[in-house]
C-alpha positions in Angstrom: 90.3 88.9 120.2 91.7 87.2 123.5 90.6 86.7 126.4 92.7 86.8 129.6 92.0 87.0 133.2 93.3 85.6 136.4 92.5 82.9 139.5 93.0 82.3 142.1 93.7 78.6 142.8 94.6 77.3 145.9 96.3 80.4 146.9 98.2 80.7 144.0 97.2 83.1 140.7 96.8 81.0 137.5 96.0 82.7 134.4 93.1 81.8 132.8 93.2 82.2 128.7 90.0 82.3 126.2 90.2 80.1 123.6 87.0 79.9 122.4 87.3 83.7 122.1 90.8 83.5 120.7 89.3 80.6 117.9 86.7 83.3 116.9 88.6 85.5 116.3 90.6 83.0 114.5 87.6 83.1 112.3 86.9 85.9 111.2 90.5 86.7 110.1 90.7 83.7 108.7 87.8 84.2 106.5 88.2 87.6 105.2 91.1 87.1 104.4 90.1 84.3 102.0 87.2 86.8 101.5 90.0 89.3 100.6 92.2 86.1 98.5 89.0 85.9 96.5 88.4 89.5 95.2 91.6 89.8 94.5 91.7 86.3 92.0 88.2 87.6 90.8 89.7 90.5 90.0 92.9 90.3 89.0 91.1 87.1 86.2 88.5 90.0 85.1 91.6 91.8 84.6 93.2 89.0 82.1 89.6 88.2 80.3 89.8 92.1 79.4 93.1 92.5 78.6 92.6 89.1 76.3 89.9 90.6 75.0 91.2 94.2 74.2 94.9 92.3 72.1 92.1 90.9 69.6 92.0 91.8 66.5 88.5 91.8 65.3 88.4 89.9 63.3 89.0 87.3 67.1 86.0 89.6 68.0 83.5 88.8 66.3 84.0 85.5 66.7 84.3 86.3 70.4 81.3 88.3 70.7 79.5 85.5 68.4 80.3 81.9 70.5 79.3 84.1 73.5 76.2 85.0 72.5 75.4 81.8 71.0 76.9 79.9 74.6 80.0 78.4 72.1 83.4 78.1 73.6 85.9 77.2 71.2 86.1 73.3 73.3 82.8 73.4 72.6 82.5 73.6 69.2 85.9 71.1 68.6 83.4 69.0 70.1 80.6 68.7 67.4 80.7 66.8 64.4 82.3 68.0 60.9 78.7 69.6 60.0 77.9 71.1 62.9 81.5 73.0 63.3 81.0 74.0 58.9 77.9 75.2 60.1 79.0 77.7 63.5 81.6 78.2 61.0 80.1 80.0 58.1 77.2 81.7 60.0 80.5 83.9 62.4 81.4 84.2 58.0 79.1 85.3 57.1 79.1 87.7 59.9 82.4 89.0 60.0 81.4 89.6 56.1 78.5 91.9 57.6 80.7 93.2 60.3 83.6 94.4 58.3 80.8 95.8 54.9 79.0 98.2 57.4 82.5 99.6 58.6 83.6 99.7 54.8 80.3 101.8 54.8 80.4 103.7 58.2 83.5 104.8 57.6 84.3 104.8 54.2 87.7 103.2 53.8 88.6 99.7 52.6 89.8 97.3 54.6 90.7 94.4 53.0 90.9 91.1 55.8 91.4 87.4 54.6 88.6 86.1 56.1 
C-alpha cells in the first residue's frame, strides 16, 4: 500500500511519499509471487514424476519401486562396485519374477517377459 500525504513547507504544498509502506507492500507481493511460483514448480514436478511413472512398463515400475523402497537411485546403483550391483540386480530380477508369477496365477493368463 502506498501512502501519499501533503505537508506545508514555507507556504508551499509538498507531497510526501511513504516509501516504507511501499517497500513492505512490494516485499509482500514479491513473497506471494515467489510462493506461487514455487507451488507451481512443485506441482509441475509432481506431474512430471507421475507421468514418467505412468509411462513405465510393469517391469520398469517394479524396478523403480524396488530402488525407491531400498533408498536407491539408478545413479547410486551405478556408483556401486560390480559385486554390489550384481547382488541388487539379482534381487530386482527375483522380485520381478515373483510378481509376474503372482500376476499369472491371479489372472490365469500367460505373460512372456524376458528379464
